[in-house]
C-alpha positions, 0 to 999 in steps of 0.5 A: 500500500505504501509503495503504490501510494508513493509511486502515485505521488512521484509520478503525479507530482515530480514531473510537474515540478521538473517541467516548471523548473525546466521552463524557468531555467530555459527562460533564464538562459534565453534572457541571458543569451539575448542580453549577451547577443545585444552586448556583442552587437553593441560592441560590434557597432562601436568597433565599426563606428570607431 
């Protein structure tokens, strides 16, 4: 009984938790990437203009 209950708990709850963590991580990574791309672009423009 205890085993099946914990199995239900883990199969029901853990994936949802993992999805939200992965989603937040993906959002953070894309935000960092966009910021870095913007910085690189600004540096490139400055280099070209000077």
